[in-house]
N, C-alpha and C positions, 0 to 999 in steps of 0.2 A: 536420576530423575531428569527428564528433559527440561530445557529452559528455552523460552521463546521471547523474542522481542515483538511487541505489538505497537506499531506506530498508529497514532490516532486512537489509542486505547482509552482515552477519556471521552470519546464521542459515543453516539448511540450504538452503532454496530460494533465498534471496537470494544466498548465496555462489556458487551455481551460475549464477545470472543474471549476477553480476559476471564470472565466468570466461568465460561465453559472449560477453559484450560485449567483453571484452578480447581474446578470440580473434579477433574480427572487426575488431580494430584501433581500437575506440572508447575514449574516455576515460571514466573512472568515478570518482564520488565516493560514498562510503558514509556514510550517517547511521544510527547504531545506538546504542541505550542499553546494549547488551551484557547485558541482563537474561536473555536466553536464548541469544544469539549468542556467538561467541568471536572475540576479536581475531585469533587465528591463522588464522581462515577468510578473512581479508581479505589479499590479497597486499600485501607491503610497499610496493610502488610506488603503491598506491591510497590517496588521502587518506581517512582515517577520522575522521569527526566524531562523537565520543562525546557524545551528548546525547539527551534524550527529546523526542519530537514535541510534548509539552505545553509545552515551553520555547519559546514563540512568538518571543522575541527571538533565541534561538540559530538557529531555523529561518530567520528573516529574514536573519540574517548569512550563512548558507550560500548563500542565493539572491543576496545582495549580492556574495559573494566569487567565485562562478562563474556563468557563463551556461550553462543547460542546454537541450538540445534536447527532453528528455522526462524524466519522473519515473516510475520503477518503484517502486510503493509496496507493499512486502512486510512492513512492520512492523505487528504487531497482536497482541492477545491472541487465542488460538485454541483454548482448551480448553473443550469443550462442558460438561463437568461443572462446571468453575469458573464458567462463565457462568450456570449454573442456580443456583449458590449465591450469586452476587453479580451479578445482572443489571444493576443500575444502573452499577456500575463498568465492566462490559464495554461497555455502550452509551455511557457518557460517554467512555471511553478510545478505543474503536474509531471511533465516529462523530465525536466532537469532534476527535481528533487527525488523522483522515483528511481531514475537510473543512477543517480549519485548514491542513493541508499543501496541499490543492488551492487554497485561497484564496491562500496565499503563492506558489504556482506561477503562478496567474493574474496576480497583482500583478507578478511578475517577467517576465511575457511568455512563459512556457512554454505551448506549445499542445498538448502531448501528455502524457497521464497514463494509466499502466497500473496498474490495481488488482488486487492479489491478493485475490480474493474466495473463495467457497466454494460447493460444491454444497449446503451446508446452507441456502441461500436457498430451495431447492425444498421443504424439509420432506420429508414422506413422498410420494414420487411416485405419481401415479395410473397412469402408464404407464411402461414401460421399453422400450428405452432412453429416457433423459430428453432431450427436445428443449430446446435453449437458450431457446426461447420458451415453455416450459411455465409453468404457473401457479406463482408464487412464494409459498409459504406456510410460512415457517420455523416450526419447532416448538421452537426454543430461542433464548435471547438472543444467542448467538454468531451464528447465521444471521440473526436479525433485525437485528443491528448491521451486518452486511455488506450486507444489503439496503438499509438506510437510507443507507449510503455510496453504493451504486450509484445510488440515487434522487437523492441530492444531486449526484452527478457528472452525471447526466442533465440536471439543471437548469442546471449550469454550462456544459454544451454550448450550451443555448439562450441563456443570458444572456451568456456570455463567449467562446463559440467554442472552448472547451476540448474537444479531441478525446480521448475516453476509451475504454479497452477494459477489460472486467472479466473476469478469468480465474477460472473456477469449477472448482476442483479437486475430483475425486471420490476 
């Protein structure tokens, strides 16, 4: 039976991912700092590791405790207005934590990584509907941080064979 790590699994989107995986019979472990998520959103039978992705030792312990078939990474700061007020915090948190998680996954032998990204990587689109290959020109630090993570994951594909998918929500 496949086992997946879902970061941000106590949040709105993450908790729905957890339920979908459970519905198809998969095993799930949730990692969430509960800064915006809720413990009650995680089913009681699902292990919940309450920590922050910045806690590198804790993240390494999660990968040591379980073998995962893939990581669904849905944990991030996501408010555009806040990113404009404190861009360095957004970039450090979203990029550093995401790529640190990807690095831990690679070290643990995980070969698949799904990133919750954003349509904000496109900025103001030149054409609509937006094609997924459209020019990426973010106009805020939130979109820029997600684009940096996407680019880092692309390099991990080349260097480590990590298969990644980036979901850009509109």
